[in-house]
Gaussian input, Z-matrix of N, CA and C with variables (Angstrom, degrees):
# hf/3-21g

backbone

0 1
 N
 C     1     B1
 C     2     B2     1     A1
 N     3     B3     2     A2     1     D1
 C     4     B4     3     A3     2     D2
 C     5     B5     4     A4     3     D3
 N     6     B6     5     A5     4     D4
 C     7     B7     6     A6     5     D5
 C     8     B8     7     A7     6     D6
 N     9     B9     8     A8     7     D7
 C    10    B10     9     A9     8     D8
 C    11    B11    10    A10     9     D9
 N    12    B12    11    A11    10    D10
 C    13    B13    12    A12    11    D11
 C    14    B14    13    A13    12    D12
 N    15    B15    14    A14    13    D13
 C    16    B16    15    A15    14    D14
 C    17    B17    16    A16    15    D15
 N    18    B18    17    A17    16    D16
 C    19    B19    18    A18    17    D17
 C    20    B20    19    A19    18    D18
 N    21    B21    20    A20    19    D19
 C    22    B22    21    A21    20    D20
 C    23    B23    22    A22    21    D21
 N    24    B24    23    A23    22    D22
 C    25    B25    24    A24    23    D23
 C    26    B26    25    A25    24    D24
 N    27    B27    26    A26    25    D25
 C    28    B28    27    A27    26    D26
 C    29    B29    28    A28    27    D27
 N    30    B30    29    A29    28    D28
 C    31    B31    30    A30    29    D29
 C    32    B32    31    A31    30    D30
 N    33    B33    32    A32    31    D31
 C    34    B34    33    A33    32    D32
 C    35    B35    34    A34    33    D33
 N    36    B36    35    A35    34    D34
 C    37    B37    36    A36    35    D35
 C    38    B38    37    A37    36    D36
 N    39    B39    38    A38    37    D37
 C    40    B40    39    A39    38    D38
 C    41    B41    40    A40    39    D39
 N    42    B42    41    A41    40    D40
 C    43    B43    42    A42    41    D41
 C    44    B44    43    A43    42    D42
 N    45    B45    44    A44    43    D43
 C    46    B46    45    A45    44    D44
 C    47    B47    46    A46    45    D45
 N    48    B48    47    A47    46    D46
 C    49    B49    48    A48    47    D47
 C    50    B50    49    A49    48    D48
 N    51    B51    50    A50    49    D49
 C    52    B52    51    A51    50    D50
 C    53    B53    52    A52    51    D51
 N    54    B54    53    A53    52    D52
 C    55    B55    54    A54    53    D53
 C    56    B56    55    A55    54    D54
 N    57    B57    56    A56    55    D55
 C    58    B58    57    A57    56    D56
 C    59    B59    58    A58    57    D57
 N    60    B60    59    A59    58    D58
 C    61    B61    60    A60    59    D59
 C    62    B62    61    A61    60    D60
 N    63    B63    62    A62    61    D61
 C    64    B64    63    A63    62    D62
 C    65    B65    64    A64    63    D63
 N    66    B66    65    A65    64    D64
 C    67    B67    66    A66    65    D65
 C    68    B68    67    A67    66    D66
 N    69    B69    68    A68    67    D67
 C    70    B70    69    A69    68    D68
 C    71    B71    70    A70    69    D69
 N    72    B72    71    A71    70    D70
 C    73    B73    72    A72    71    D71
 C    74    B74    73    A73    72    D72
 N    75    B75    74    A74    73    D73
 C    76    B76    75    A75    74    D74
 C    77    B77    76    A76    75    D75
 N    78    B78    77    A77    76    D76
 C    79    B79    78    A78    77    D77
 C    80    B80    79    A79    78    D78
 N    81    B81    80    A80    79    D79
 C    82    B82    81    A81    80    D80
 C    83    B83    82    A82    81    D81
 N    84    B84    83    A83    82    D82
 C    85    B85    84    A84    83    D83
 C    86    B86    85    A85    84    D84
 N    87    B87    86    A86    85    D85
 C    88    B88    87    A87    86    D86
 C    89    B89    88    A88    87    D87
 N    90    B90    89    A89    88    D88
 C    91    B91    90    A90    89    D89
 C    92    B92    91    A91    90    D90
 N    93    B93    92    A92    91    D91
 C    94    B94    93    A93    92    D92
 C    95    B95    94    A94    93    D93
 N    96    B96    95    A95    94    D94
 C    97    B97    96    A96    95    D95
 C    98    B98    97    A97    96    D96
 N    99    B99    98    A98    97    D97
 C   100   B100    99    A99    98    D98
 C   101   B101   100   A100    99    D99
 N   102   B102   101   A101   100   D100
 C   103   B103   102   A102   101   D101
 C   104   B104   103   A103   102   D102
 N   105   B105   104   A104   103   D103
 C   106   B106   105   A105   104   D104
 C   107   B107   106   A106   105   D105
 N   108   B108   107   A107   106   D106
 C   109   B109   108   A108   107   D107
 C   110   B110   109   A109   108   D108
 N   111   B111   110   A110   109   D109
 C   112   B112   111   A111   110   D110
 C   113   B113   112   A112   111   D111
 N   114   B114   113   A113   112   D112
 C   115   B115   114   A114   113   D113
 C   116   B116   115   A115   114   D114
 N   117   B117   116   A116   115   D115
 C   118   B118   117   A117   116   D116
 C   119   B119   118   A118   117   D117
 N   120   B120   119   A119   118   D118
 C   121   B121   120   A120   119   D119
 C   122   B122   121   A121   120   D120
 N   123   B123   122   A122   121   D121
 C   124   B124   123   A123   122   D122
 C   125   B125   124   A124   123   D123
 N   126   B126   125   A125   124   D124
 C   127   B127   126   A126   125   D125
 C   128   B128   127   A127   126   D126
 N   129   B129   128   A128   127   D127
 C   130   B130   129   A129   128   D128
 C   131   B131   130   A130   129   D129
 N   132   B132   131   A131   130   D130
 C   133   B133   132   A132   131   D131
 C   134   B134   133   A133   132   D132
 N   135   B135   134   A134   133   D133
 C   136   B136   135   A135   134   D134
 C   137   B137   136   A136   135   D135
 N   138   B138   137   A137   136   D136
 C   139   B139   138   A138   137   D137
 C   140   B140   139   A139   138   D138
 N   141   B141   140   A140   139   D139
 C   142   B142   141   A141   140   D140
 C   143   B143   142   A142   141   D141
 N   144   B144   143   A143   142   D142
 C   145   B145   144   A144   143   D143
 C   146   B146   145   A145   144   D144
 N   147   B147   146   A146   145   D145
 C   148   B148   147   A147   146   D146
 C   149   B149   148   A148   147   D147
 N   150   B150   149   A149   148   D148
 C   151   B151   150   A150   149   D149
 C   152   B152   151   A151   150   D150
 N   153   B153   152   A152   151   D151
 C   154   B154   153   A153   152   D152
 C   155   B155   154   A154   153   D153
 N   156   B156   155   A155   154   D154
 C   157   B157   156   A156   155   D155
 C   158   B158   157   A157   156   D156
 N   159   B159   158   A158   157   D157
 C   160   B160   159   A159   158   D158
 C   161   B161   160   A160   159   D159
 N   162   B162   161   A161   160   D160
 C   163   B163   162   A162   161   D161
 C   164   B164   163   A163   162   D162
 N   165   B165   164   A164   163   D163
 C   166   B166   165   A165   164   D164
 C   167   B167   166   A166   165   D165
 N   168   B168   167   A167   166   D166
 C   169   B169   168   A168   167   D167
 C   170   B170   169   A169   168   D168
 N   171   B171   170   A170   169   D169
 C   172   B172   171   A171   170   D170
 C   173   B173   172   A172   171   D171
 N   174   B174   173   A173   172   D172
 C   175   B175   174   A174   173   D173
 C   176   B176   175   A175   174   D174
 N   177   B177   176   A176   175   D175
 C   178   B178   177   A177   176   D176
 C   179   B179   178   A178   177   D177
 N   180   B180   179   A179   178   D178
 C   181   B181   180   A180   179   D179
 C   182   B182   181   A181   180   D180
 N   183   B183   182   A182   181   D181
 C   184   B184   183   A183   182   D182
 C   185   B185   184   A184   183   D183
 N   186   B186   185   A185   184   D184
 C   187   B187   186   A186   185   D185
 C   188   B188   187   A187   186   D186
 N   189   B189   188   A188   187   D187
 C   190   B190   189   A189   188   D188
 C   191   B191   190   A190   189   D189
 N   192   B192   191   A191   190   D190
 C   193   B193   192   A192   191   D191
 C   194   B194   193   A193   192   D192
 N   195   B195   194   A194   193   D193
 C   196   B196   195   A195   194   D194
 C   197   B197   196   A196   195   D195
 N   198   B198   197   A197   196   D196
 C   199   B199   198   A198   197   D197
 C   200   B200   199   A199   198   D198
 N   201   B201   200   A200   199   D199
 C   202   B202   201   A201   200   D200
 C   203   B203   202   A202   201   D201
 N   204   B204   203   A203   202   D202
 C   205   B205   204   A204   203   D203
 C   206   B206   205   A205   204   D204
 N   207   B207   206   A206   205   D205
 C   208   B208   207   A207   206   D206
 C   209   B209   208   A208   207   D207
 N   210   B210   209   A209   208   D208
 C   211   B211   210   A210   209   D209
 C   212   B212   211   A211   210   D210
 N   213   B213   212   A212   211   D211
 C   214   B214   213   A213   212   D212
 C   215   B215   214   A214   213   D213
 N   216   B216   215   A215   214   D214
 C   217   B217   216   A216   215   D215
 C   218   B218   217   A217   216   D216
 N   219   B219   218   A218   217   D217
 C   220   B220   219   A219   218   D218
 C   221   B221   220   A220   219   D219
 N   222   B222   221   A221   220   D220
 C   223   B223   222   A222   221   D221
 C   224   B224   223   A223   222   D222
 N   225   B225   224   A224   223   D223
 C   226   B226   225   A225   224   D224
 C   227   B227   226   A226   225   D225
 N   228   B228   227   A227   226   D226
 C   229   B229   228   A228   227   D227
 C   230   B230   229   A229   228   D228
 N   231   B231   230   A230   229   D229
 C   232   B232   231   A231   230   D230
 C   233   B233   232   A232   231   D231
 N   234   B234   233   A233   232   D232
 C   235   B235   234   A234   233   D233
 C   236   B236   235   A235   234   D234
 N   237   B237   236   A236   235   D235
 C   238   B238   237   A237   236   D236
 C   239   B239   238   A238   237   D237
 N   240   B240   239   A239   238   D238
 C   241   B241   240   A240   239   D239
 C   242   B242   241   A241   240   D240
 N   243   B243   242   A242   241   D241
 C   244   B244   243   A243   242   D242
 C   245   B245   244   A244   243   D243
 N   246   B246   245   A245   244   D244
 C   247   B247   246   A246   245   D245
 C   248   B248   247   A247   246   D246
 N   249   B249   248   A248   247   D247
 C   250   B250   249   A249   248   D248
 C   251   B251   250   A250   249   D249
 N   252   B252   251   A251   250   D250
 C   253   B253   252   A252   251   D251
 C   254   B254   253   A253   252   D252

   B1=1.4488
   B2=1.5271
   B3=1.3158
   B4=1.4567
   B5=1.5267
   B6=1.3173
   B7=1.4661
   B8=1.5199
   B9=1.3314
   B10=1.4602
   B11=1.5220
   B12=1.3123
   B13=1.4597
   B14=1.5222
   B15=1.3015
   B16=1.4577
   B17=1.5230
   B18=1.3265
   B19=1.4584
   B20=1.5211
   B21=1.3301
   B22=1.4663
   B23=1.5196
   B24=1.3113
   B25=1.4665
   B26=1.5180
   B27=1.3031
   B28=1.4668
   B29=1.5295
   B30=1.3301
   B31=1.4662
   B32=1.5202
   B33=1.3166
   B34=1.4605
   B35=1.5306
   B36=1.3174
   B37=1.4602
   B38=1.5300
   B39=1.3379
   B40=1.4672
   B41=1.5325
   B42=1.3216
   B43=1.4636
   B44=1.5170
   B45=1.3279
   B46=1.4679
   B47=1.5244
   B48=1.3320
   B49=1.4646
   B50=1.5250
   B51=1.3380
   B52=1.4628
   B53=1.5230
   B54=1.3320
   B55=1.4659
   B56=1.5234
   B57=1.3276
   B58=1.4625
   B59=1.5183
   B60=1.3348
   B61=1.4675
   B62=1.5276
   B63=1.3265
   B64=1.4679
   B65=1.5231
   B66=1.3225
   B67=1.4663
   B68=1.5184
   B69=1.3418
   B70=1.4634
   B71=1.5222
   B72=1.3407
   B73=1.4653
   B74=1.5281
   B75=1.3353
   B76=1.4641
   B77=1.5219
   B78=1.3279
   B79=1.4599
   B80=1.5193
   B81=1.3240
   B82=1.4622
   B83=1.5203
   B84=1.3131
   B85=1.4628
   B86=1.5290
   B87=1.3302
   B88=1.4599
   B89=1.5285
   B90=1.3229
   B91=1.4717
   B92=1.5219
   B93=1.3412
   B94=1.4688
   B95=1.5255
   B96=1.3376
   B97=1.4623
   B98=1.5238
   B99=1.3249
   B100=1.4608
   B101=1.5219
   B102=1.3244
   B103=1.4640
   B104=1.5320
   B105=1.3484
   B106=1.4663
   B107=1.5288
   B108=1.3314
   B109=1.4605
   B110=1.5250
   B111=1.3258
   B112=1.4659
   B113=1.5308
   B114=1.3287
   B115=1.4686
   B116=1.5232
   B117=1.3240
   B118=1.4644
   B119=1.5234
   B120=1.3262
   B121=1.4679
   B122=1.5235
   B123=1.3297
   B124=1.4717
   B125=1.5241
   B126=1.3277
   B127=1.4675
   B128=1.5244
   B129=1.3328
   B130=1.4634
   B131=1.5245
   B132=1.3418
   B133=1.4669
   B134=1.5261
   B135=1.3215
   B136=1.4689
   B137=1.5153
   B138=1.3267
   B139=1.4596
   B140=1.5224
   B141=1.3275
   B142=1.4658
   B143=1.5288
   B144=1.3072
   B145=1.4598
   B146=1.5185
   B147=1.3173
   B148=1.4543
   B149=1.5215
   B150=1.3087
   B151=1.4609
   B152=1.5160
   B153=1.3207
   B154=1.4517
   B155=1.5171
   B156=1.3045
   B157=1.4506
   B158=1.5218
   B159=1.3401
   B160=1.4638
   B161=1.5276
   B162=1.3464
   B163=1.4645
   B164=1.5280
   B165=1.3105
   B166=1.4680
   B167=1.5271
   B168=1.3201
   B169=1.4678
   B170=1.5203
   B171=1.3201
   B172=1.4629
   B173=1.5189
   B174=1.3275
   B175=1.4673
   B176=1.5238
   B177=1.3350
   B178=1.4647
   B179=1.5214
   B180=1.3234
   B181=1.4666
   B182=1.5245
   B183=1.3247
   B184=1.4628
   B185=1.5298
   B186=1.3352
   B187=1.4626
   B188=1.5230
   B189=1.3270
   B190=1.4604
   B191=1.5277
   B192=1.3134
   B193=1.4605
   B194=1.5185
   B195=1.3293
   B196=1.4614
   B197=1.5200
   B198=1.3266
   B199=1.4619
   B200=1.5306
   B201=1.3380
   B202=1.4631
   B203=1.5113
   B204=1.3193
   B205=1.4624
   B206=1.5226
   B207=1.3065
   B208=1.4575
   B209=1.5156
   B210=1.3197
   B211=1.4623
   B212=1.5148
   B213=1.3207
   B214=1.4594
   B215=1.5239
   B216=1.3126
   B217=1.4567
   B218=1.5137
   B219=1.3100
   B220=1.4629
   B221=1.5206
   B222=1.3315
   B223=1.4640
   B224=1.5278
   B225=1.3156
   B226=1.4664
   B227=1.5259
   B228=1.3377
   B229=1.4651
   B230=1.5253
   B231=1.3333
   B232=1.4603
   B233=1.5183
   B234=1.3218
   B235=1.4611
   B236=1.5240
   B237=1.3315
   B238=1.4626
   B239=1.5241
   B240=1.3251
   B241=1.4615
   B242=1.5302
   B243=1.3468
   B244=1.4660
   B245=1.5205
   B246=1.3286
   B247=1.4613
   B248=1.5227
   B249=1.3322
   B250=1.4538
   B251=1.5106
   B252=1.3184
   B253=1.4715
   B254=1.5151
   A1=109.39
   A2=116.67
   A3=122.09
   A4=110.53
   A5=115.08
   A6=119.11
   A7=111.27
   A8=117.12
   A9=121.28
   A10=110.62
   A11=116.21
   A12=122.54
   A13=107.31
   A14=116.72
   A15=121.65
   A16=108.98
   A17=116.36
   A18=123.05
   A19=106.75
   A20=116.63
   A21=121.11
   A22=108.74
   A23=115.74
   A24=120.18
   A25=109.34
   A26=116.74
   A27=121.65
   A28=108.33
   A29=114.58
   A30=120.65
   A31=107.69
   A32=116.93
   A33=118.90
   A34=109.96
   A35=115.15
   A36=122.23
   A37=112.66
   A38=117.38
   A39=119.81
   A40=111.49
   A41=116.71
   A42=120.11
   A43=110.48
   A44=116.75
   A45=120.70
   A46=110.54
   A47=116.82
   A48=120.62
   A49=111.39
   A50=117.24
   A51=120.43
   A52=111.32
   A53=115.97
   A54=120.08
   A55=110.73
   A56=117.09
   A57=120.97
   A58=110.69
   A59=116.99
   A60=120.67
   A61=110.56
   A62=116.96
   A63=120.49
   A64=110.65
   A65=116.82
   A66=120.56
   A67=111.61
   A68=116.97
   A69=120.18
   A70=110.90
   A71=116.58
   A72=120.49
   A73=111.21
   A74=116.51
   A75=121.76
   A76=111.96
   A77=116.15
   A78=119.95
   A79=113.43
   A80=116.68
   A81=121.73
   A82=110.89
   A83=115.72
   A84=121.56
   A85=108.22
   A86=116.25
   A87=119.87
   A88=109.73
   A89=116.99
   A90=120.43
   A91=111.05
   A92=116.69
   A93=120.25
   A94=110.47
   A95=116.42
   A96=120.99
   A97=111.13
   A98=116.53
   A99=119.88
   A100=110.28
   A101=116.68
   A102=120.82
   A103=110.31
   A104=117.05
   A105=120.96
   A106=111.29
   A107=116.40
   A108=121.02
   A109=110.87
   A110=116.86
   A111=120.91
   A112=111.47
   A113=117.00
   A114=120.33
   A115=110.23
   A116=116.14
   A117=119.43
   A118=111.44
   A119=116.85
   A120=120.22
   A121=110.13
   A122=116.43
   A123=120.37
   A124=111.17
   A125=116.84
   A126=120.85
   A127=112.88
   A128=116.71
   A129=120.86
   A130=113.99
   A131=116.47
   A132=121.75
   A133=112.27
   A134=115.55
   A135=121.29
   A136=108.25
   A137=115.75
   A138=120.31
   A139=108.65
   A140=118.27
   A141=120.32
   A142=113.28
   A143=116.62
   A144=122.33
   A145=107.26
   A146=116.68
   A147=121.40
   A148=110.31
   A149=116.57
   A150=122.21
   A151=106.29
   A152=115.62
   A153=119.20
   A154=110.10
   A155=115.56
   A156=121.79
   A157=106.04
   A158=117.62
   A159=118.55
   A160=111.30
   A161=115.09
   A162=118.58
   A163=108.91
   A164=117.43
   A165=121.09
   A166=112.46
   A167=118.20
   A168=121.13
   A169=110.67
   A170=116.52
   A171=120.78
   A172=110.39
   A173=117.79
   A174=121.53
   A175=110.63
   A176=117.34
   A177=121.09
   A178=110.72
   A179=117.28
   A180=121.12
   A181=110.70
   A182=117.25
   A183=120.88
   A184=110.52
   A185=116.91
   A186=121.07
   A187=110.80
   A188=116.32
   A189=121.37
   A190=110.63
   A191=116.62
   A192=120.38
   A193=111.68
   A194=116.91
   A195=120.74
   A196=112.00
   A197=117.55
   A198=120.83
   A199=111.82
   A200=116.87
   A201=120.91
   A202=114.39
   A203=118.63
   A204=121.70
   A205=113.64
   A206=117.28
   A207=120.05
   A208=112.45
   A209=116.34
   A210=121.94
   A211=109.81
   A212=115.16
   A213=120.87
   A214=108.09
   A215=115.36
   A216=121.11
   A217=108.41
   A218=115.76
   A219=121.13
   A220=111.99
   A221=115.88
   A222=119.19
   A223=109.13
   A224=114.97
   A225=119.90
   A226=109.94
   A227=116.40
   A228=119.48
   A229=111.02
   A230=116.29
   A231=120.49
   A232=111.69
   A233=116.51
   A234=121.15
   A235=110.32
   A236=116.32
   A237=120.17
   A238=110.75
   A239=116.64
   A240=120.49
   A241=109.97
   A242=116.77
   A243=120.78
   A244=111.65
   A245=116.47
   A246=121.27
   A247=112.85
   A248=116.91
   A249=120.89
   A250=113.57
   A251=114.89
   A252=119.93
   A253=109.19
   D1=133.43
   D2=-178.64
   D3=-72.25
   D4=143.82
   D5=177.31
   D6=-87.57
   D7=-4.55
   D8=179.86
   D9=-91.13
   D10=138.23
   D11=173.40
   D12=-111.83
   D13=153.81
   D14=-178.59
   D15=-107.28
   D16=134.35
   D17=175.44
   D18=-117.00
   D19=129.45
   D20=178.29
   D21=-119.80
   D22=144.46
   D23=178.57
   D24=-143.57
   D25=143.62
   D26=175.78
   D27=-95.89
   D28=137.47
   D29=179.34
   D30=-153.90
   D31=150.64
   D32=-179.01
   D33=-67.86
   D34=151.35
   D35=-173.37
   D36=-59.31
   D37=-43.18
   D38=-177.30
   D39=-62.27
   D40=-44.59
   D41=179.27
   D42=-63.07
   D43=-42.16
   D44=179.03
   D45=-60.51
   D46=-45.14
   D47=-179.46
   D48=-64.37
   D49=-43.64
   D50=179.50
   D51=-64.43
   D52=-43.66
   D53=179.95
   D54=-66.68
   D55=-41.36
   D56=179.56
   D57=-61.13
   D58=-42.43
   D59=178.75
   D60=-63.25
   D61=-44.00
   D62=179.51
   D63=-63.85
   D64=-42.54
   D65=179.66
   D66=-65.72
   D67=-41.10
   D68=178.20
   D69=-59.91
   D70=-38.06
   D71=177.99
   D72=-63.45
   D73=-24.93
   D74=178.04
   D75=-93.13
   D76=-0.68
   D77=-178.85
   D78=78.92
   D79=23.51
   D80=-178.50
   D81=-120.61
   D82=153.88
   D83=172.15
   D84=-98.96
   D85=169.02
   D86=175.42
   D87=-60.96
   D88=-39.43
   D89=177.93
   D90=-61.58
   D91=-41.35
   D92=177.53
   D93=-59.38
   D94=-46.43
   D95=-177.20
   D96=-64.24
   D97=-43.13
   D98=179.32
   D99=-65.36
   D100=-41.74
   D101=178.24
   D102=-60.47
   D103=-45.95
   D104=178.59
   D105=-61.02
   D106=-42.64
   D107=178.53
   D108=-61.59
   D109=-47.86
   D110=-178.21
   D111=-64.04
   D112=-39.49
   D113=178.12
   D114=-62.99
   D115=-44.22
   D116=-178.93
   D117=-65.07
   D118=-42.01
   D119=177.32
   D120=-61.27
   D121=-45.00
   D122=-179.64
   D123=-63.14
   D124=-42.80
   D125=-177.89
   D126=-70.64
   D127=-42.27
   D128=-173.79
   D129=-97.05
   D130=-11.08
   D131=-179.19
   D132=58.74
   D133=35.49
   D134=177.08
   D135=-162.23
   D136=165.41
   D137=173.22
   D138=-75.54
   D139=146.04
   D140=-178.99
   D141=-82.00
   D142=21.50
   D143=176.76
   D144=-153.29
   D145=163.09
   D146=-177.65
   D147=-85.70
   D148=130.29
   D149=174.41
   D150=-112.53
   D151=123.49
   D152=-177.37
   D153=-129.83
   D154=146.03
   D155=172.54
   D156=-92.33
   D157=126.46
   D158=-178.66
   D159=-64.61
   D160=145.85
   D161=176.61
   D162=-71.11
   D163=173.12
   D164=-173.35
   D165=-62.00
   D166=-35.87
   D167=178.94
   D168=-66.70
   D169=-45.94
   D170=179.13
   D171=-65.80
   D172=-42.61
   D173=179.50
   D174=-60.97
   D175=-41.55
   D176=178.63
   D177=-64.66
   D178=-41.17
   D179=178.22
   D180=-64.76
   D181=-40.23
   D182=178.36
   D183=-64.25
   D184=-43.55
   D185=177.99
   D186=-61.30
   D187=-41.23
   D188=179.54
   D189=-61.43
   D190=-45.39
   D191=179.76
   D192=-65.44
   D193=-42.22
   D194=-179.27
   D195=-65.28
   D196=-28.23
   D197=179.56
   D198=-87.51
   D199=2.18
   D200=176.78
   D201=84.23
   D202=10.51
   D203=-177.37
   D204=-91.87
   D205=-8.64
   D206=-176.97
   D207=-74.65
   D208=160.68
   D209=176.84
   D210=-87.45
   D211=147.25
   D212=175.29
   D213=-123.54
   D214=144.23
   D215=177.07
   D216=-127.25
   D217=145.91
   D218=-179.82
   D219=-79.84
   D220=-19.27
   D221=-177.88
   D222=-152.05
   D223=166.32
   D224=176.30
   D225=-62.84
   D226=-40.46
   D227=179.01
   D228=-60.88
   D229=-41.48
   D230=178.12
   D231=-63.65
   D232=-39.67
   D233=177.88
   D234=-63.73
   D235=-47.35
   D236=179.69
   D237=-60.62
   D238=-39.22
   D239=179.18
   D240=-64.14
   D241=-45.49
   D242=178.32
   D243=-60.54
   D244=-34.93
   D245=-179.06
   D246=-84.29
   D247=-7.21
   D248=-179.52
   D249=73.66
   D250=29.65
   D251=-178.80
   D252=-100.50

């Protein structure tokens, strides 16, 4: 019996390509990165990053932006001007 287990995950192609390129620059494969992540989770009993659920104000702002209703500014100065700051 093999001591190796297989983990499969679905991810969109663009994210996979971007992550693979970044990992290759670090000398790692996707399998290496997943293995490192799983080892760290097993050892520390937590994710190695913070996962948060946005509060209602942030969630509403995110929904607004995703629906195309948010404001865009070309610069920080333009944003401050729009906000009256």
